[in-house]
Structure formats: structure tokens, C-alpha cells
N, C-alpha and C positions, 0 to 999 in steps of 0.2 A: 601825278605820281608817287613824290615822297610823301606827300599827306596821305595818298589811299592806302601804304608799307608804313605808316607809323597806325593807322588807326586799327587797322587789321592784326597789329602783333601783340597788344595785350590782352586780346583773345586766345590767341597761340597761347602766350602765358599763363593766362587760365586755366586754359585745357589740361596743359602740362600740370599745372598741382591737383589738379584736380586727382590725372593720374597716379601723382605721384603719391596723393597723399592715400589713395587706395591700394596703394600698391604694400604703403607701409601698415594700412589698417591690417591685409592680411597677411601681413607678415609676423605681429606682435598678435595677432587671435588664428594662427597656421593649425588648423585642423585638420589630421590626415583624413586623406576620403577612403571611403569604406568600397572594398573590391570582392571580383567574385575568387572562390578558394575552389569553387567546382559549376564544374556544370552537369545534370543529373536529366537525362531526356531533355523537354520542352522550361526542364526548370534549374531555378541555379540556385547554389547557398553563397551566402553573404561570409565575408571574413567577421563584420561583427557578429552572424549567429554562433558562428564557428568558440569565438573568442567568450563570450556568454556562455555557453555549451561548457567550457571547460572551468570556466570558475562555478559553478554549479555543480555541476561532477566534483571537483575537485572539490569542495566545502562538503560535498556529503563525504566523502574519502576519507576526508580529515575529522568528523565528527565519530564516525566511524573507528578511528583509529587505524586506518590503513593508510600507506606510503604508498603516491601517486610513481609510474614508470618515470623515465628522464622523461624530460619537456616532451623532447622531438616523437619520439614513440607514442607518448601521451596523444601530441596533437593527434597525431593520423589513428588512433584506434577511436577520438570521441568525432571526425571528421569521417569514416569508414559508417560510425553509426550514423552520422545524418543522412551520408547517403543511401544507408540503408532502409531507413525510416521511410525517407520521401522517396522512394520507388514502391513502397509497400504503399501510401499513400496513396500514390501516382494508379498505381495497378489496384486499388478500394474505389477509388473516384470513378474509374474504367467501369467497374463490373454494379455497380450502383446499392453499395454500400453509403449510407449515408446515421448520423444520431441527429435526433431531434432537440431541440433544444428542449424541447421537456426530458425527454432522458438525461441529457447531456443534466439539466436542474438538479434532478430527481439524483443520481449519482454526487454531484458535488454537494445536495444535500446531506446524504448519508456521509459521504467522507466529512464534513461537519460533525453530524450525528455523533458519528463513533469518537471527534474529541472532547466530546462533550459539549459543545459552544452550538451556538446558535448558528444559522447560516450569516445574518448583519454579524454581529461577533468574528464570524473564520475569516469574511473577509477586513475587516478592519486589521485582525492578524495577520494577514496576509498582506495587506500593501503597509504595514506598519515593518513588515521585514523588509519592502523593499521589491515585494512582488507587484506587478498589474495584476489585478482580479481581471480581467478582459484577455490579458495575452496566459492568465492558468488556465482560464476557461477553455482554451482554444487548445490549450494543451493535452489536458483534459481530453477535447473531443478526439482529438488524436491518436491519445493511447488507446479508446474506446474502441474508435473504428479499424486501427491499426490491429487490436485484443481479438475484435470480428473477424476477421480478413486472415489471421494464421491460425482460427481454428476452423473455421470454411473449408481452406484450403490444406491444413496439414494436421491439429490440432484429432478433429472429427475423426482423422483415419488410425490412428493408432490405439489397434486393437494388442491384448494381453490376453494369452491362456493363458487355463489353471493350471496345463502344461508346462507352460514356461513358469510360472509360479512354483510349480514341485520341483521341478532344474532346480530353479536358483537357490531355494531355501537347503537342498541337499552340494552345495558350492559352499566349501570352509570362506572361500571368496569374499562371501555377502555377508559375513558375520556384522560387517562394520555399520551394520544398517539397525544393528540392532542395539549400537552402545549403547549408553546411558545416557539422557537427555534434560540438558539443565534450561532454566529458566530464567533469562538475566534480566536487571531492571539497570536505568543507566541513567545517570545524571552527568552533565560536561558546562564547567565554567570554562569558559573558551576568552582565550588571549587574543589582543589586537597583531596584527601583523607587526613583526618590527618589532616584538616588546619591549621595553627597555627592564632594567633590573631594578628597579622601582615599580614600574606598571606589574613585572612578575612576582613581586613578595607581595602586593596589594592584594594580588587574586588568592595568591594562597592561600593566605589567612581568611578569604571571604570563603575559599573552597573549604578548608580546614570549621569554619564555623558550622556550615553546613552539614557536612560529616559530623561534627557534635552533636549539634541536632536529631540528626540521624540514630546515631549510637544508643542517646537516649529518651525514645522512644518516637518521633516527629514522621506523620506517614509518608513514606518515600514515594509516592507514586504521586504526593500536593504538594510535595518541594519539586519535582521533576518539572511536575506543569508551571509554576510560579518564578523557578532559578534556573532549570536545566538551560543552554544553548545547544542541548542536542540534539538530530532528527526527528527525534522519536516522541519529545515534550510534552506534546502534546497529547499522547495517550501515556503519561503516567513513565516516561521512561523505556517503557516493557521491549525487549528487543525482542521475545518473542521464545520459544521452544528452539533450541541448538544443542546438535551431538561437539561434542568435545573439540573435533577434527574446522568445524564451522564456527566459533568463538574465533572473533577478531584477536590477529597476534600479539595484540599487545594487552590484553589481560588474560591469556592463556598459562602464564607464569601464577596468578594469582589464585586460580579457580581452584586448586588440588586442599589445597590449606584452609577452603571456606566450608560450611557447612549455613543450609538451609536458613535465610535468615540472616545470615554475618553482612554487614558491611564493607568492605574491602578499605584500607589505607588509598590515602589519594595516590591517582597514578596519572606522572606527569606526559604527556605526547607534544606535540609543536602545536598541536591544539587546542591545548589547554588542560586542564586538571579534571580528570576521572574518577567518578565514582562507581564504584558498580555492586549489587545486591542480588544474592541466589534468591530468588523467589520460587522455586521448586524443583525437583527431580523427577525421575523417570526411570526406575529399573526396569530394562526388559527381562531380566529373569523370571516374574511372574507380575502379570498385570490382574488384577483383581478391579471390579468395577464394579459398583452400585447399578442396578436395573431396576426402569420401574414399569411395571403391567396396568396399560390403560386405557380406556375406551373412552371416547368420543363423540358429540353431535355436531356436525358441521354445518351452517347455512350459508350459502356463496349470495353474491350479491350480484343483482343484474337492474336491466332497466329498469324494471317493478318491484324491488325490492330494495330501500335504504338502508343505511345502520340503523337508522332507527328500529325499523319494522325487524328488520335480524335482531338486535339486541332484546327487541320487546319477546319474540319468538319462542327467543333460548332460555329466557327469563320464565314462560308460562311454563315452558320445558320443567326448568329446573322446581319448579314448582309442585311440578306431580311427582317427580319424584321425589322430594324431600316426604312430600302427601301416601308412599307408599309403590308410585305406580314403579313398574321395571324398565330399569333403562334400556335394559337389550331389548326389547318389543319400541321401546319412543327411539329409537336411534334406526332399528330399522323401518321405520314409518317415516321419518323426518331428514334426514340426514343426506347430505349433500355428496356425502364421500361415500362413492357409491360402490368403491371397495371394502371398506372397514363397513357397511350400511346391512352387508350381506351376514357378519357376524357378530349384530347386533352393536358394532363399533370398537370392536376390538380393534386394539393399535398391536399385539402383542408387548413382548416384550422389549425392551426398547434400552438402549448407554445412551449415554450423553452426548451431544454433537451428534447425534439422529436425526432431530426434530428441530425446526427451526428455535432461534432462540427464545425466540416471545410465546413460541409455547410452553419450551423446555422452561420458560421460568417461573408460570405458573404453576408446571407438574409437582417443581422441585418446592416447590410449597404448600401442597397438599399434605393431609395427612393420608391413611388408609381408609377408604370406603368416603373421605369427602368428595364432595361435586365441589366446579372450580364456579364463581361468578359466569356468566357470561365476558367475551373479552375476543380481541379480534385481533389476525395473525394477516398473512397474507395470505393467505387463502381463504378469507374472511372470516366469520364469527363462530365461535366456540363456545360447547363447556365439554369440561371431562375431567374425570371422576378415577381416582389412583384404587384399584386393587388389589397392588401386593409390591411391595421392594424383596430382592435378596442381590447376595454380594457375586457375582460372578466369575470366571477363572475365563478373560478374555483375549490370554497371550496368543494363542492360535490362533486367532484371529485378526488380534495385530498384529501380528507377524505377515502374514498372507496380503494384508492390507496393504503393510508397508513393504513387503516384495512387489506386489503390483504397483505401488508408485516407484515405485526404483526402475522397474524395467518398460516401465512409463517411461518416465523420465529418459531412458536414455535413449529407449526410441522416438523418445520425442525430438532431443538435442538432437541428434544425427537428421533427423527428418529437416529440422528448420535448416541445418547450417547446408542441405543439398536443396533445400528451399529455397534458401537466401543466392546460391552458388548459383544456381541457375537464372534465380531472377537479374544479377549481377548479370551475371553473361547475355542475359536478352536488351540490358539495358546502355544506351550509351553514355558513357561516364566520362569525360576530362577532369583531370583534379590543374588547380591553377597555383599550385603554392609550392616553391622551389626549395622553404625550409623542412621540408615533411618528405 
């Protein structure tokens, strides 16, 4: 009996040592467990997803010179946005909205092209910046799905009448949409979190050196692409056209004293040192544009016609035009643009921005009466001939266009709010965070 007890005792001691070792291991390598922060119908949102989204949004706001609201409010806003998107994705799935890998790849390729890099380079840049490429792909897929859903259920139902535009233009309160617009370019030299005084001094010196390069003639867009930490760095720091009210608060005090081409002094914020440049100004008192009168011949691709064949056909037509054949008659008999072909390929007077970019670029490079070489657009292959150019006062058209956009945006915002509220009312949502 005693010997039996003595034989078992070392096994108990061994088990106890193993348990103690495991407890110590978990104690030293403790990682907080993920938890559910919201239940959305049959789906859940995890705290890790919420924290990641908060970091991303916070970083975007810092780069734009904006300060986030208090932490508890900010957390609630981001979580509500995640819930809203989750409800919309669930609805899109139910009604059959899908985005194929082919369409997704095309969209990402376009994003890379806009940043003037190859798809492989774009992927390398993302991974270098700490983004998981597959996760990025799925985020883009979800954005496309939500955009298609909103377009189908809300956007396509927004109608703006000419009467509404007339009424809008007679309302003095609407004149703010005709403010001068400013095109800004931006460079951010970022500070690390909790930067020391020495680090701030060094980074300020680096930013000052960059500013001096810009003042002495360095290309702003190229510097932005290679040295800026801003979210628009890949597009040369371009922040686009903005009215004065839409310019980030951080920059507003500097704009009034600047002219086109001016480089600002260093602008410090918690995220780093900013440099801005005014790249353009639009004064709405008068909008004069150069219009182009052109005609074209379009050859579309199909199952029986390849790129090579379309190119060759247009090459032969161009040769006939150069030898004296009538462009108008050739367009009537050969163009696949059924609308313009009736008028001999005539496109009328067009304003920059009305035609697709690849077509506009060719048009801008032609002299009057010159016929282009065959070139490809998203519609097929073309040759185009410039018939004339003129300066045109487009102010009234621009005003009506802006009025239409302003009315449409207001209607769309109201419709989206009502739609989101309805979706939320119809969904089961349970919050599981006690600190928001």
C-alpha cells in the first residue's frame, strides 16, 4: 500500500509542474482576447476590426490636418460606420450584387495607373506601408459593392428639374457655390508618435530643406511622390479643386496671402510639417474655355474584328483622307458611332472634360485640319480631325451645372440618410461595448 502510494506521487508532482509551467507561460505571454463589439443581424464586428478602422481613419485625418473628436465619440462614430457598411453588404448579398475578380482587378489596375505605377509596384508600395494586399483587395471589392447598391437603390432615383435649377440660381443663399475655387498641392513630412525634441528638430530641418528645393524650382509633384507622407503623395500631392470653406482649417490662414505657384512656409501640426502650393485658381465671375470642333470615325471591336484589324482599317481610311477623299463621306459609310456618323462624324463644339481623357489628349495635340493617327479609347479605335477652335464664355453653363450638382447632392444626402435609417430600423443590431 505504502509502496503503491510512493510510486504515484512523482506522477502527481510532474503533472503539477507542467500545469504551473503552463500558467507561468500564459502569464508572461498574455495577449488580450478579441471580443465582439457589435452583432449585426447574423454577423458580428470584432474589437480588432474596430481598432484597426479607428487607426486608419485617425491617420487619414492627421494627414489632412484635421483633429478627431473626443475618443469615446470617435469610437462610436467609427463603429456606427462599420455597422452601416455591414448592413449594406448583407443587403447587397441578398439581392445578388457581386463583383467579379476580373472587374476588381481592372479597378485596382486603374488605381495603380492613376498613381503612375505598375500593378506590381503598387502592391509592393502597399505592403511596404504595412497593408495586406489581399485585405486591400477585399476592401476595394466591398466599396464597389456598396457603391453599386447605393446607385441602384438611391442615386439613380435622384432627379433635378430645370425649374429647380432656375429657383436655386435666384436664391441669394446659393451664391456660395460660385466662390473662387483653389487647387492645392500638399507635402507632409510626418513626425513619429511621441516624437522627442531632437526628432522634431531633425525632421523640421529636413522639411526646410525640401521647401528650399521647391522655392528654387524643384518639381512639386515629383518631390511629393518621393518624399511626402501624405495620403495624396502618389498623385503628386494633389488635393484637387476646393472652395475656401472646404480647405482644411490648418491651411486656411495661409491661403489669402498666396498666389498661383506660391510655396507656403512650413506649417506644423501634431502629424508633422506641411508644405502647400496653390496650383490653380478658378474665378466664377467669368468662365472662358477653349472649345474644339472636331469629327471622328469610330471602328468598334467585336468577335470578328481584332485590334490589329481595326487599326489597319482606320490607317487605310486616313490614307484616303490624306489623298483627298471626303472625311464626311467616309465617316458616313464606315463609322460605328451611329449618332455622329449621320452628320459625317461631326462631334460639334466640345469643352475640355466632355470627352474621355484618352480621346481628349489626342484632340489637344492636333492642329486645325490635321487628322490623327489611329488610336484606341474605351469605345474602340478612332481617327479624329480638328475643324476649328474658339474661346467660349461657358459661365452660364458652369453655373447651371454647379447648381444641378448642389441640388442633387442635397437630395442625395437626404435620401441616403433616410435609406440608412430605414436599413438600421429593419436590422437587428446589438452593441456590446460599455465604454461608448
